[in-house]
N, CA, C and O atoms as CSV, one atom per row, in Angstrom:
chain,resi,resn,atom,element,x,y,z
A,1,MET,N,N,-28.363,4.468,-31.084
A,1,MET,CA,C,-27.238,5.045,-30.366
A,1,MET,C,C,-26.242,5.568,-31.401
A,1,MET,O,O,-25.922,4.888,-32.375
A,2,LYS,N,N,-25.772,6.762,-31.173
A,2,LYS,CA,C,-24.824,7.360,-32.113
A,2,LYS,C,C,-23.430,6.765,-31.930
A,2,LYS,O,O,-23.086,6.331,-30.830
A,3,PRO,N,N,-22.623,6.740,-32.992
A,3,PRO,CA,C,-21.251,6.223,-32.863
A,3,PRO,C,C,-20.452,7.036,-31.838
A,3,PRO,O,O,-20.688,8.229,-31.645
A,4,LEU,N,N,-19.517,6.367,-31.200
A,4,LEU,CA,C,-18.679,6.981,-30.170
A,4,LEU,C,C,-17.742,8.018,-30.793
A,4,LEU,O,O,-17.142,7.785,-31.843
A,5,ARG,N,N,-17.632,9.167,-30.123
A,5,ARG,CA,C,-16.705,10.225,-30.534
A,5,ARG,C,C,-15.755,10.505,-29.377
A,5,ARG,O,O,-16.091,10.252,-28.220
A,6,ALA,N,N,-14.593,11.016,-29.680
A,6,ALA,CA,C,-13.612,11.337,-28.642
A,6,ALA,C,C,-14.189,12.314,-27.616
A,6,ALA,O,O,-13.857,12.231,-26.434
A,7,ALA,N,N,-15.043,13.232,-28.053
A,7,ALA,CA,C,-15.640,14.222,-27.145
A,7,ALA,C,C,-16.581,13.576,-26.126
A,7,ALA,O,O,-16.881,14.186,-25.100
A,8,ASP,N,N,-17.052,12.347,-26.391
A,8,ASP,CA,C,-17.953,11.653,-25.460
A,8,ASP,C,C,-17.207,11.060,-24.269
A,8,ASP,O,O,-17.821,10.772,-23.242
A,9,LEU,N,N,-15.902,10.873,-24.389
A,9,LEU,CA,C,-15.102,10.176,-23.383
A,9,LEU,C,C,-14.668,11.153,-22.287
A,9,LEU,O,O,-13.589,11.742,-22.361
A,10,ARG,N,N,-15.507,11.316,-21.287
A,10,ARG,CA,C,-15.276,12.343,-20.258
A,10,ARG,C,C,-14.815,11.807,-18.917
A,10,ARG,O,O,-14.403,12.583,-18.056
A,11,ASN,N,N,-14.873,10.504,-18.721
A,11,ASN,CA,C,-14.520,9.917,-17.427
A,11,ASN,C,C,-13.430,8.878,-17.608
A,11,ASN,O,O,-13.554,7.982,-18.443
A,12,GLN,N,N,-12.365,8.992,-16.830
A,12,GLN,CA,C,-11.360,7.945,-16.869
A,12,GLN,C,C,-11.756,6.873,-15.857
A,12,GLN,O,O,-12.032,7.174,-14.696
A,13,VAL,N,N,-11.780,5.621,-16.308
A,13,VAL,CA,C,-12.151,4.496,-15.466
A,13,VAL,C,C,-10.973,3.528,-15.407
A,13,VAL,O,O,-10.036,3.621,-16.200
A,14,THR,N,N,-11.033,2.607,-14.464
A,14,THR,CA,C,-10.019,1.557,-14.349
A,14,THR,C,C,-10.716,0.221,-14.514
A,14,THR,O,O,-11.703,-0.062,-13.833
A,15,ILE,N,N,-10.203,-0.600,-15.418
A,15,ILE,CA,C,-10.735,-1.948,-15.603
A,15,ILE,C,C,-9.764,-2.904,-14.934
A,15,ILE,O,O,-8.567,-2.889,-15.219
A,16,GLN,N,N,-10.290,-3.736,-14.041
A,16,GLN,CA,C,-9.436,-4.635,-13.267
A,16,GLN,C,C,-10.005,-6.047,-13.260
A,16,GLN,O,O,-11.201,-6.259,-13.462
A,17,ARG,N,N,-9.113,-7.008,-13.022
A,17,ARG,CA,C,-9.484,-8.429,-13.013
A,17,ARG,C,C,-8.965,-9.069,-11.737
A,17,ARG,O,O,-7.822,-8.827,-11.349
A,18,PRO,N,N,-9.791,-9.892,-11.067
A,18,PRO,CA,C,-9.307,-10.607,-9.885
A,18,PRO,C,C,-8.304,-11.691,-10.300
A,18,PRO,O,O,-8.540,-12.434,-11.253
A,19,VAL,N,N,-7.194,-11.772,-9.580
A,19,VAL,CA,C,-6.143,-12.750,-9.846
A,19,VAL,C,C,-5.862,-13.483,-8.543
A,19,VAL,O,O,-5.694,-12.859,-7.495
A,20,GLN,N,N,-5.812,-14.810,-8.611
A,20,GLN,CA,C,-5.533,-15.609,-7.423
A,20,GLN,C,C,-4.064,-16.001,-7.401
A,20,GLN,O,O,-3.506,-16.426,-8.413
A,21,ALA,N,N,-3.449,-15.853,-6.241
A,21,ALA,CA,C,-2.041,-16.205,-6.065
A,21,ALA,C,C,-1.907,-17.144,-4.876
A,21,ALA,O,O,-2.619,-17.013,-3.880
A,22,ASP,N,N,-0.993,-18.082,-4.991
A,22,ASP,CA,C,-0.716,-19.039,-3.915
A,22,ASP,C,C,-0.192,-18.281,-2.700
A,22,ASP,O,O,0.706,-17.448,-2.823
A,23,ASP,N,N,-0.755,-18.569,-1.528
A,23,ASP,CA,C,-0.299,-17.870,-0.318
A,23,ASP,C,C,0.794,-18.629,0.424
A,23,ASP,O,O,1.248,-18.176,1.475
A,24,GLY,N,N,1.234,-19.793,-0.110
A,24,GLY,CA,C,2.309,-20.547,0.514
A,24,GLY,C,C,1.864,-21.456,1.649
A,24,GLY,O,O,2.682,-22.167,2.234
A,25,ARG,N,N,0.574,-21.437,1.963
A,25,ARG,CA,C,0.057,-22.265,3.052
A,25,ARG,C,C,-1.070,-23.177,2.585
A,25,ARG,O,O,-1.902,-23.609,3.384
A,26,GLY,N,N,-1.092,-23.463,1.301
A,26,GLY,CA,C,-2.122,-24.341,0.759
A,26,GLY,C,C,-3.378,-23.623,0.323
A,26,GLY,O,O,-4.312,-24.261,-0.161
A,27,GLY,N,N,-3.424,-22.339,0.479
A,27,GLY,CA,C,-4.581,-21.548,0.068
A,27,GLY,C,C,-4.180,-20.545,-0.989
A,27,GLY,O,O,-3.156,-20.692,-1.655
A,28,TYR,N,N,-4.990,-19.543,-1.128
A,28,TYR,CA,C,-4.672,-18.495,-2.091
A,28,TYR,C,C,-5.231,-17.163,-1.609
A,28,TYR,O,O,-6.120,-17.110,-0.759
A,29,THR,N,N,-4.698,-16.114,-2.164
A,29,THR,CA,C,-5.209,-14.775,-1.923
A,29,THR,C,C,-5.684,-14.206,-3.250
A,29,THR,O,O,-5.181,-14.580,-4.310
A,30,THR,N,N,-6.630,-13.324,-3.190
A,30,THR,CA,C,-7.153,-12.694,-4.398
A,30,THR,C,C,-6.764,-11.229,-4.388
A,30,THR,O,O,-7.018,-10.508,-3.423
A,31,ALA,N,N,-6.147,-10.802,-5.472
A,31,ALA,CA,C,-5.773,-9.402,-5.646
A,31,ALA,C,C,-6.342,-8.930,-6.976
A,31,ALA,O,O,-6.671,-9.741,-7.842
A,32,MET,N,N,-6.455,-7.625,-7.133
A,32,MET,CA,C,-6.972,-7.069,-8.375
A,32,MET,C,C,-5.810,-6.607,-9.248
A,32,MET,O,O,-4.930,-5.873,-8.799
A,33,SER,N,N,-5.823,-7.051,-10.497
A,33,SER,CA,C,-4.805,-6.672,-11.464
A,33,SER,C,C,-5.410,-5.663,-12.436
A,33,SER,O,O,-6.473,-5.915,-13.004
A,34,ILE,N,N,-4.752,-4.533,-12.634
A,34,ILE,CA,C,-5.273,-3.495,-13.529
A,34,ILE,C,C,-5.008,-3.897,-14.974
A,34,ILE,O,O,-3.870,-4.163,-15.361
A,35,LEU,N,N,-6.092,-3.937,-15.775
A,35,LEU,CA,C,-5.984,-4.268,-17.195
A,35,LEU,C,C,-5.788,-3.020,-18.043
A,35,LEU,O,O,-5.004,-3.021,-18.992
A,36,ALA,N,N,-6.510,-1.947,-17.694
A,36,ALA,CA,C,-6.464,-0.728,-18.506
A,36,ALA,C,C,-7.067,0.432,-17.723
A,36,ALA,O,O,-7.814,0.239,-16.765
A,37,LYS,N,N,-6.724,1.635,-18.155
A,37,LYS,CA,C,-7.314,2.854,-17.596
A,37,LYS,C,C,-7.810,3.731,-18.744
A,37,LYS,O,O,-7.260,4.802,-18.998
A,38,PRO,N,N,-8.862,3.264,-19.442
A,38,PRO,CA,C,-9.348,4.018,-20.594
A,38,PRO,C,C,-10.258,5.181,-20.199
A,38,PRO,O,O,-10.806,5.223,-19.097
A,39,TRP,N,N,-10.398,6.115,-21.126
A,39,TRP,CA,C,-11.414,7.152,-20.995
A,39,TRP,C,C,-12.721,6.565,-21.490
A,39,TRP,O,O,-12.731,5.794,-22.450
A,40,ALA,N,N,-13.830,6.924,-20.843
A,40,ALA,CA,C,-15.111,6.297,-21.146
A,40,ALA,C,C,-16.256,7.299,-21.103
A,40,ALA,O,O,-16.181,8.334,-20.441
A,41,GLU,N,N,-17.308,6.963,-21.822
A,41,GLU,CA,C,-18.594,7.628,-21.657
A,41,GLU,C,C,-19.350,6.786,-20.637
A,41,GLU,O,O,-19.554,5.593,-20.858
A,42,VAL,N,N,-19.764,7.378,-19.534
A,42,VAL,CA,C,-20.459,6.650,-18.470
A,42,VAL,C,C,-21.839,7.277,-18.283
A,42,VAL,O,O,-21.964,8.477,-18.037
A,43,VAL,N,N,-22.879,6.434,-18.406
A,43,VAL,CA,C,-24.255,6.909,-18.269
A,43,VAL,C,C,-24.983,6.002,-17.278
A,43,VAL,O,O,-25.030,4.785,-17.459
A,44,GLY,N,N,-25.549,6.602,-16.232
A,44,GLY,CA,C,-26.374,5.837,-15.300
A,44,GLY,C,C,-27.669,5.440,-15.974
A,44,GLY,O,O,-28.318,6.273,-16.606
A,45,GLN,N,N,-28.060,4.164,-15.850
A,45,GLN,CA,C,-29.249,3.664,-16.536
A,45,GLN,C,C,-30.471,3.615,-15.632
A,45,GLN,O,O,-31.510,4.187,-15.965
A,46,ASP,N,N,-30.362,2.949,-14.511
A,46,ASP,CA,C,-31.495,2.842,-13.599
A,46,ASP,C,C,-30.993,2.379,-12.243
A,46,ASP,O,O,-29.801,2.140,-12.052
A,47,GLY,N,N,-31.888,2.262,-11.342
A,47,GLY,CA,C,-31.563,1.754,-10.017
A,47,GLY,C,C,-32.679,0.853,-9.549
A,47,GLY,O,O,-33.822,0.980,-9.987
A,48,ARG,N,N,-32.347,-0.050,-8.664
A,48,ARG,CA,C,-33.353,-0.945,-8.108
A,48,ARG,C,C,-32.864,-1.406,-6.744
A,48,ARG,O,O,-31.744,-1.101,-6.334
A,49,GLU,N,N,-33.701,-2.130,-6.063
A,49,GLU,CA,C,-33.307,-2.686,-4.777
A,49,GLU,C,C,-33.376,-4.198,-4.850
A,49,GLU,O,O,-34.203,-4.763,-5.566
A,50,SER,N,N,-32.499,-4.843,-4.102
A,50,SER,CA,C,-32.450,-6.300,-4.086
A,50,SER,C,C,-32.049,-6.754,-2.691
A,50,SER,O,O,-31.294,-6.073,-1.996
A,51,VAL,N,N,-32.560,-7.910,-2.289
A,51,VAL,CA,C,-32.186,-8.479,-1.001
A,51,VAL,C,C,-30.971,-9.381,-1.237
A,51,VAL,O,O,-31.056,-10.388,-1.939
A,52,MET,N,N,-29.835,-8.998,-0.635
A,52,MET,CA,C,-28.613,-9.785,-0.725
A,52,MET,C,C,-28.125,-10.020,0.691
A,52,MET,O,O,-27.961,-9.076,1.463
A,53,GLU,N,N,-27.895,-11.275,1.030
A,53,GLU,CA,C,-27.435,-11.643,2.368
A,53,GLU,C,C,-28.383,-11.115,3.439
A,53,GLU,O,O,-27.948,-10.622,4.480
A,54,HIS,N,N,-29.677,-11.224,3.173
A,54,HIS,CA,C,-30.741,-10.825,4.098
A,54,HIS,C,C,-30.766,-9.321,4.382
A,54,HIS,O,O,-31.308,-8.888,5.399
A,55,VAL,N,N,-30.184,-8.536,3.491
A,55,VAL,CA,C,-30.181,-7.084,3.658
A,55,VAL,C,C,-30.665,-6.455,2.355
A,55,VAL,O,O,-30.235,-6.857,1.273
A,56,LEU,N,N,-31.553,-5.472,2.453
A,56,LEU,CA,C,-32.032,-4.758,1.280
A,56,LEU,C,C,-30.957,-3.771,0.832
A,56,LEU,O,O,-30.550,-2.902,1.602
A,57,ARG,N,N,-30.500,-3.906,-0.409
A,57,ARG,CA,C,-29.431,-3.034,-0.923
A,57,ARG,C,C,-29.871,-2.387,-2.225
A,57,ARG,O,O,-30.619,-2.973,-3.007
A,58,GLY,N,N,-29.398,-1.182,-2.440
A,58,GLY,CA,C,-29.644,-0.497,-3.699
A,58,GLY,C,C,-28.630,-0.943,-4.740
A,58,GLY,O,O,-27.452,-1.121,-4.431
A,59,ILE,N,N,-29.087,-1.123,-5.972
A,59,ILE,CA,C,-28.219,-1.516,-7.076
A,59,ILE,C,C,-28.333,-0.454,-8.163
A,59,ILE,O,O,-29.435,-0.071,-8.554
A,60,SER,N,N,-27.186,0.017,-8.648
A,60,SER,CA,C,-27.155,0.990,-9.733
A,60,SER,C,C,-26.592,0.317,-10.981
A,60,SER,O,O,-25.648,-0.469,-10.900
A,61,VAL,N,N,-27.181,0.633,-12.140
A,61,VAL,CA,C,-26.746,0.065,-13.417
A,61,VAL,C,C,-26.177,1.188,-14.274
A,61,VAL,O,O,-26.744,2.279,-14.342
A,62,TYR,N,N,-25.045,0.910,-14.930
A,62,TYR,CA,C,-24.360,1.899,-15.757
A,62,TYR,C,C,-24.074,1.334,-17.141
A,62,TYR,O,O,-23.827,0.139,-17.302
A,63,ARG,N,N,-24.111,2.220,-18.139
A,63,ARG,CA,C,-23.678,1.893,-19.494
A,63,ARG,C,C,-22.383,2.646,-19.751
A,63,ARG,O,O,-22.328,3.864,-19.578
A,64,LEU,N,N,-21.348,1.939,-20.160
A,64,LEU,CA,C,-20.060,2.553,-20.466
A,64,LEU,C,C,-19.712,2.264,-21.915
A,64,LEU,O,O,-19.991,1.178,-22.424
A,65,ARG,N,N,-19.104,3.236,-22.575
A,65,ARG,CA,C,-18.572,3.018,-23.924
A,65,ARG,C,C,-17.120,3.467,-23.930
A,65,ARG,O,O,-16.784,4.551,-23.452
A,66,ILE,N,N,-16.263,2.608,-24.484
A,66,ILE,CA,C,-14.831,2.903,-24.598
A,66,ILE,C,C,-14.383,2.517,-26.000
A,66,ILE,O,O,-15.107,1.838,-26.728
A,67,TRP,N,N,-13.170,2.961,-26.377
A,67,TRP,CA,C,-12.595,2.493,-27.630
A,67,TRP,C,C,-12.343,1.002,-27.504
A,67,TRP,O,O,-12.039,0.510,-26.417
A,68,HIS,N,N,-12.470,0.286,-28.604
A,68,HIS,CA,C,-12.354,-1.176,-28.602
A,68,HIS,C,C,-10.994,-1.626,-28.086
A,68,HIS,O,O,-9.961,-1.033,-28.400
A,69,ARG,N,N,-11.018,-2.672,-27.297
A,69,ARG,CA,C,-9.799,-3.348,-26.847
A,69,ARG,C,C,-10.170,-4.793,-26.558
A,69,ARG,O,O,-11.283,-5.081,-26.118
A,70,ASP,N,N,-9.235,-5.698,-26.807
A,70,ASP,CA,C,-9.458,-7.117,-26.548
A,70,ASP,C,C,-9.203,-7.432,-25.076
A,70,ASP,O,O,-8.513,-6.684,-24.383
A,71,GLY,N,N,-9.762,-8.539,-24.608
A,71,GLY,CA,C,-9.428,-9.061,-23.291
A,71,GLY,C,C,-10.313,-8.629,-22.150
A,71,GLY,O,O,-10.032,-8.995,-21.009
A,72,ILE,N,N,-11.368,-7.871,-22.388
A,72,ILE,CA,C,-12.283,-7.481,-21.314
A,72,ILE,C,C,-13.405,-8.503,-21.265
A,72,ILE,O,O,-13.970,-8.864,-22.298
A,73,ASP,N,N,-13.731,-8.973,-20.055
A,73,ASP,CA,C,-14.665,-10.079,-19.901
A,73,ASP,C,C,-15.673,-9.767,-18.796
A,73,ASP,O,O,-15.535,-8.786,-18.065
A,74,THR,N,N,-16.686,-10.623,-18.692
A,74,THR,CA,C,-17.718,-10.416,-17.670
A,74,THR,C,C,-17.241,-10.708,-16.255
A,74,THR,O,O,-17.960,-10.399,-15.305
A,75,GLY,N,N,-16.071,-11.286,-16.073
A,75,GLY,CA,C,-15.524,-11.493,-14.734
A,75,GLY,C,C,-14.744,-10.300,-14.223
A,75,GLY,O,O,-14.261,-10.316,-13.090
A,76,ASP,N,N,-14.612,-9.262,-15.040
A,76,ASP,CA,C,-13.825,-8.086,-14.683
A,76,ASP,C,C,-14.682,-7.040,-13.973
A,76,ASP,O,O,-15.910,-7.132,-13.950
A,77,GLN,N,N,-14.012,-6.051,-13.399
A,77,GLN,CA,C,-14.701,-4.953,-12.718
A,77,GLN,C,C,-14.219,-3.617,-13.266
A,77,GLN,O,O,-13.129,-3.508,-13.826
A,78,VAL,N,N,-15.058,-2.608,-13.089
A,78,VAL,CA,C,-14.726,-1.238,-13.471
A,78,VAL,C,C,-14.747,-0.381,-12.209
A,78,VAL,O,O,-15.692,-0.441,-11.423
A,79,LEU,N,N,-13.705,0.411,-12.024
A,79,LEU,CA,C,-13.701,1.423,-10.962
A,79,LEU,C,C,-14.082,2.740,-11.607
A,79,LEU,O,O,-13.421,3.201,-12.538
A,80,PHE,N,N,-15.155,3.346,-11.105
A,80,PHE,CA,C,-15.639,4.626,-11.618
A,80,PHE,C,C,-15.914,5.519,-10.420
A,80,PHE,O,O,-16.769,5.209,-9.591
A,81,ASP,N,N,-15.192,6.623,-10.329
A,81,ASP,CA,C,-15.234,7.491,-9.150
A,81,ASP,C,C,-14.958,6.628,-7.925
A,81,ASP,O,O,-13.883,6.039,-7.815
A,82,THR,N,N,-15.908,6.546,-7.009
A,82,THR,CA,C,-15.709,5.715,-5.813
A,82,THR,C,C,-16.479,4.406,-5.910
A,82,THR,O,O,-16.558,3.660,-4.934
A,83,LYS,N,N,-17.048,4.119,-7.079
A,83,LYS,CA,C,-17.888,2.934,-7.250
A,83,LYS,C,C,-17.112,1.778,-7.870
A,83,LYS,O,O,-16.264,1.977,-8.740
A,84,VAL,N,N,-17.416,0.567,-7.407
A,84,VAL,CA,C,-16.898,-0.656,-8.009
A,84,VAL,C,C,-18.063,-1.290,-8.752
A,84,VAL,O,O,-19.101,-1.580,-8.156
A,85,LEU,N,N,-17.894,-1.506,-10.055
A,85,LEU,CA,C,-18.960,-2.035,-10.890
A,85,LEU,C,C,-18.564,-3.389,-11.456
A,85,LEU,O,O,-17.447,-3.555,-11.946
A,86,ASN,N,N,-19.466,-4.353,-11.393
A,86,ASN,CA,C,-19.252,-5.656,-12.011
A,86,ASN,C,C,-19.700,-5.600,-13.458
A,86,ASN,O,O,-20.813,-5.160,-13.747
A,87,ILE,N,N,-18.845,-6.041,-14.372
A,87,ILE,CA,C,-19.207,-6.058,-15.786
A,87,ILE,C,C,-20.171,-7.219,-16.018
A,87,ILE,O,O,-19.858,-8.368,-15.709
A,88,ARG,N,N,-21.344,-6.908,-16.564
A,88,ARG,CA,C,-22.370,-7.921,-16.846
A,88,ARG,C,C,-22.377,-8.301,-18.328
A,88,ARG,O,O,-22.701,-9.438,-18.671
A,89,SER,N,N,-22.023,-7.363,-19.208
A,89,SER,CA,C,-21.904,-7.676,-20.630
A,89,SER,C,C,-20.913,-6.719,-21.256
A,89,SER,O,O,-20.737,-5.589,-20.799
A,90,CYS,N,N,-20.266,-7.192,-22.312
A,90,CYS,CA,C,-19.267,-6.402,-23.018
A,90,CYS,C,C,-19.354,-6.803,-24.486
A,90,CYS,O,O,-18.967,-7.912,-24.855
A,91,VAL,N,N,-19.865,-5.896,-25.326
A,91,VAL,CA,C,-20.090,-6.225,-26.733
A,91,VAL,C,C,-19.568,-5.119,-27.644
A,91,VAL,O,O,-19.434,-3.962,-27.244
A,92,ASP,N,N,-19.282,-5.510,-28.872
A,92,ASP,CA,C,-18.950,-4.577,-29.945
A,92,ASP,C,C,-20.273,-4.287,-30.656
A,92,ASP,O,O,-20.729,-5.123,-31.436
A,93,PRO,N,N,-20.909,-3.128,-30.415
A,93,PRO,CA,C,-22.289,-2.924,-30.865
A,93,PRO,C,C,-22.473,-2.919,-32.382
A,93,PRO,O,O,-23.557,-3.240,-32.869
A,94,TYR,N,N,-21.441,-2.562,-33.130
A,94,TYR,CA,C,-21.572,-2.486,-34.587
A,94,TYR,C,C,-20.750,-3.546,-35.306
A,94,TYR,O,O,-20.823,-3.648,-36.531
A,95,GLY,N,N,-19.974,-4.333,-34.580
A,95,GLY,CA,C,-19.138,-5.350,-35.198
A,95,GLY,C,C,-17.959,-4.799,-35.969
A,95,GLY,O,O,-17.423,-5.476,-36.846
A,96,THR,N,N,-17.542,-3.573,-35.655
A,96,THR,CA,C,-16.470,-2.915,-36.407
A,96,THR,C,C,-15.145,-2.867,-35.651
A,96,THR,O,O,-14.152,-2.370,-36.182
A,97,ARG,N,N,-15.116,-3.380,-34.411
A,97,ARG,CA,C,-13.927,-3.314,-33.549
A,97,ARG,C,C,-13.500,-1.855,-33.315
A,97,ARG,O,O,-12.314,-1.563,-33.161
A,98,ARG,N,N,-14.476,-0.957,-33.291
A,98,ARG,CA,C,-14.204,0.462,-33.058
A,98,ARG,C,C,-14.478,0.852,-31.609
A,98,ARG,O,O,-13.739,1.645,-31.025
A,99,GLU,N,N,-15.539,0.294,-31.031
A,99,GLU,CA,C,-15.903,0.637,-29.655
A,99,GLU,C,C,-16.461,-0.570,-28.936
A,99,GLU,O,O,-16.865,-1.551,-29.561
A,100,LEU,N,N,-16.481,-0.491,-27.608
A,100,LEU,CA,C,-17.094,-1.521,-26.769
A,100,LEU,C,C,-18.210,-0.885,-25.953
A,100,LEU,O,O,-18.070,0.223,-25.434
A,101,LEU,N,N,-19.304,-1.598,-25.851
A,101,LEU,CA,C,-20.425,-1.207,-25.010
A,101,LEU,C,C,-20.420,-2.144,-23.810
A,101,LEU,O,O,-20.551,-3.359,-23.958
A,102,ILE,N,N,-20.267,-1.572,-22.623
A,102,ILE,CA,C,-20.172,-2.346,-21.391
A,102,ILE,C,C,-21.358,-2.002,-20.507
A,102,ILE,O,O,-21.626,-0.830,-20.240
A,103,MET,N,N,-22.069,-3.031,-20.053
A,103,MET,CA,C,-23.122,-2.856,-19.054
A,103,MET,C,C,-22.557,-3.387,-17.741
A,103,MET,O,O,-22.037,-4.501,-17.680
A,104,ALA,N,N,-22.667,-2.573,-16.691
A,104,ALA,CA,C,-22.094,-2.938,-15.393
A,104,ALA,C,C,-23.025,-2.462,-14.282
A,104,ALA,O,O,-23.787,-1.511,-14.457
A,105,ASP,N,N,-22.949,-3.139,-13.137
A,105,ASP,CA,C,-23.768,-2.722,-11.995
A,105,ASP,C,C,-23.030,-2.922,-10.681
A,105,ASP,O,O,-21.943,-3.498,-10.631
A,106,THR,N,N,-23.654,-2.429,-9.623
A,106,THR,CA,C,-23.043,-2.479,-8.295
A,106,THR,C,C,-23.460,-3.695,-7.494
A,106,THR,O,O,-23.062,-3.823,-6.336
A,107,ALA,N,N,-24.249,-4.595,-8.071
A,107,ALA,CA,C,-24.749,-5.764,-7.337
A,107,ALA,C,C,-23.618,-6.670,-6.908
A,107,ALA,O,O,-22.793,-7.072,-7.728
A,108,GLY,N,N,-23.574,-6.993,-5.635
A,108,GLY,CA,C,-22.601,-7.943,-5.131
A,108,GLY,C,C,-21.204,-7.411,-4.956
A,108,GLY,O,O,-20.296,-8.192,-4.674
A,109,THR,N,N,-20.985,-6.125,-5.109
A,109,THR,CA,C,-19.657,-5.561,-4.892
A,109,THR,C,C,-19.550,-5.079,-3.458
A,109,THR,O,O,-20.554,-4.785,-2.810
A,110,LEU,N,N,-18.341,-5.002,-2.979
A,110,LEU,CA,C,-18.134,-4.477,-1.634
A,110,LEU,C,C,-18.220,-2.963,-1.676
A,110,LEU,O,O,-17.742,-2.356,-2.634
A,111,PRO,N,N,-18.809,-2.336,-0.678
A,111,PRO,CA,C,-18.940,-0.871,-0.671
A,111,PRO,C,C,-17.591,-0.186,-0.573
A,111,PRO,O,O,-17.523,1.043,-0.556
């Protein structure tokens, strides 16, 4: 894979994290907190089908590359166009803190 260049970053995405807040009645509500809105290289990798909740659903897998930033984790999500993607892995491919390689998919997200 070639090193990331500014010209590769063609899609602006939103990285968000679920945050739980006390609802005042002994429970909690979950809201999404925006961590960043970086420009990214987004490439569709493959698709497959999986049975989730007794329903056959299509799953799409994406590879994203962004400039390096701390604090992105596998519990976070990426909004890309109208898709919500769950981050499955987030690594610094060269160990240089220059870029992040994120693998994400649509499995288990709400449509």
